[in-house]
Structure formats: C-alpha cells, structure tokens
N, C-alpha and C positions, 0 to 999 in steps of 0.2 A: 504494500500500500504506500509506503513512504516514497517509493521511487516515482509515484505518479504526481506528486505535488512538490512545489517549492515553498519554503518558509517565507512569510507566515502563510499557512494554509487557510483558505477561506472555504468553509464547508456550507453549501446551500442545504436547504431542508431535505432535498432528495438524498443527499449523502448520509444525513442522519438516519434516514429510513433504512439505508443499506446496512447500518451497523446495529442499531438497537433492535433486539428481537431476533437477530440472526442466530445461527447455530454456533455455539462456542465449542472449542475443542474439548475433548473429554478430560484431558490432563492439562492443568495449568503448568507453565514452566517454572522451574525453580527460581529463575531470575526475577520473574514477575512478583512472586511472593516476597522474595528477599528485599527487592527495592521498595515495594509498598510498605513493608514493615519498617525498614530502615528510615524511609522518609517520614512516615507518620510518627514514629517514636522520637526521632530527632527533633521535629518541630514541636510536638506536644510536650516533650520534656523541657524545652527551652523556647517558648513561643515568642520569639523576637518579632515585633510588628513589621519590621522591614522585610524579613524573610517571608512572612505570611503574605504581605502585599505582593511580593514577586511571584509567589506561587499562585495567587488569585489571578494575577495579570499574565501568567505564563503563556496560555494559549493565544491570547490576543496579540502578544508580542512575538511569539516564536512559532505559532502554528501548533498542530497537534501530533505531528509526525513522531517525535521522540516518545511521547506518552503512548501513542498507539503501538509503537514497537514493543514497549515494555508490557502493556496491560490489556491491549484490546482482545487478546485471545484467552484471557483468564476466564474461568467459569463465572457466571453471573453472580453467584452467591458466595463470593470470596472477597478478601480485602482488595486485591488489585482490580477485581471486577467491579467492585463498588466505586473505587476511585476513578476508574475509567469512565463509568457511566455518569458520575457527577461532572467530570470535566467535559464530557461530550454534551451533556445537557446544558451546561453553562455556555459552551460554544454555540450550540443551536440557538439559544436565546439571544446571544450577542450578535449573531449573524442576521437575525431578522426579528428585532425586538417589537416591531409594529404588529406582525402576525402573532408573535408569542403573547403579547399583551391582549390582543383582540380575542384570541381563543381562550386565554385564561379568564378574561372578563365574562365571555359567554358562558364558560363553565360555571362561574360563580352564580350566574343568573338561573341556571337550570338545575343545579345540584341542591339537594336537601340534606347534605351531610356537614360535618364540622371541618372538612378538608380545606376550604378556603381560609379558615382561621388558623389551622395547623400550618399551612404553607407560609402564612405571615406576610403577604404582600400588602403594601400600602393601598388604600382605597381613596380615590379611583386609581386603577392600575393602568398606567400608560407605559410607553416604551422605556422611559427612564426608570420608573418604579420596578419594572420587570427585570431590568438589568441589575438593579440594586439588589433585588431578591436573589438572583442567581449568584451574585458575588457573596452575599451574606451566607447562603447555604454552603458554598465552597469554603468560605472562611471558617464556618462552624466545624468543619472536619478537623481543623488544625488547632483551634483555640477554644472550642466549646465542647458540648456534649456530642460526641460523634454520632450516637444513635439518634439524637434529636435532629441533627442535620440531615441524616438519611430519611427520617420520617417527614421532614419538611419537603425534601425533594420528592418523595413518594406522593405526598399530598398534592404538590404542584402538578405532578404527572397525571394524577387522577382528575383534577379539575380541568386541566388542559385537554385530557382525553374526552371528557364530557362536552367541552366546548367544540372539539373537532367533530364529535358525533352529531351534535346539534346543528352545526353549520353544514355538515354533510347532508343531513336530512333536508335542510332548506334548499340545497343546491341540486338535489337528486334529479329533479325533472329537467331543469334548464341547463345544468352543467354536470352531466354524469361522470365525466373523467375527473373533475375536481372533487366531486362527491366521493368517488372511489379512493382518491389519494388521501382525503381527509379521514375516511373510514379506516384505511390502512394505518395512518398515523395514530389514530385513536387506539387501535388494537396494540400497537407497539408501545405507546405510552402506558397503556394499562399493564402490559407485561413488565415494562421498566419499573412501574410502581410496585408490582408484586416482588420483583427482585430486590429492590431497595428496602422494602418493608421486611423481607426475610433477613437481609443483611443487618438491619437494625436489631432484630431479635437475636441473631447470632452474636452480635457485638455485646449485647447485654448478658448473654450467657457465656461470654469469653470464649466463643467458639468460632469467631470469624478470623480466618487465616488465609 
C-alpha cells in the first residue's frame, strides 16, 4: 500500500471504505504489537504535551503510510488494530470534515440512544467541531482513559452510521449509487464501532494486546 502514495497521503472517503471492515490477516505480526505497546507505554508513562501534539498531528503532516505499514494488518480487536482504526478514523474526518459533520448531525437527529452524548461533540456540530472531536479522541488514547477514548470513537461511528443510513434512504430513489455507497459506509462504520467497543472491554480486562 505504501508504494502507491507519496507523503503526506490524502485519503478520500472511498479509500477509507477499502480499509475499514476489510479482512484482516489471521496473525498479527510481532512488530505491530511491539511498536503499539512501546508507543503507548512510553507516552502514557510520561505524557509530554509536545509529544502528544505531534502524535495527534502525525497523519496530517506525514500521511498514513508508516502507520499503515506497522498496524493496518493487525487483527481488529488488538492494540495495534485499535490504534490503526483510530488514526484512520481521524484521517477520514480531517479529509472531509463537511461530510463527516453532516452525517454525524443527521445521526444525532435520528438516533434515540445516548451515543451522541458519549461521543462528546460540541453542538451544533460543524466541520471545525468534528475535527476537534477527532483530535480529542486520539489525544485521549495517550493522556486519558484509553477505554473511554475507544468508547467515544465507537459512539461516533454508531451515530455516523445512523446518519449514513438515513441519508441513504433519502437518496435511494433519485441517487441509487450514492445510496449504495452510503449504505456500505454505514455497515463498515457499524463494524468499526463493534471492534472499538470490544477493544475497550478488553482494555478494561487487561487483555488487549
């Protein structure tokens, strides 16, 4: 994958679709787990604000190639798998904050769950607020409650999935291709939410590795 892009890599939404929900290899490589554990332990043991700022801004400044090489093939319910998905989610939001905020807002309008509150986005949720939310979630992995950060990301995915499904229904008759794309994204966001929720539970059980 890394050979196909030049840094910084700009991933449109369709590239996000090709990663999230895809089939992960049965075995995660040793280096994926070792680098994930080393990075997280190093930063959480000594949460220097400057280091955390660089980690949050990493994909915007450098692309996602190096992270993908390390973690993209890790199993979804593992530490490197969780980190990869949070970084990918952040990049997806930053690449198209207008669409991300629109779909999230639609989701808050049609959902009857506590997920919008758990996600923690400012209301009203425009492009600036949705980017801020993405950065807050990523930052929470390094300086806050890791499980809570994962749960916030999962809630965001569920709300956005609901928004995608709602807009897909609206577009079904007039724009069937767009409707299909949105339905596919909704399914993949739902899968991502399930994976992140499971990772949060495993973290609390001290079983996420």
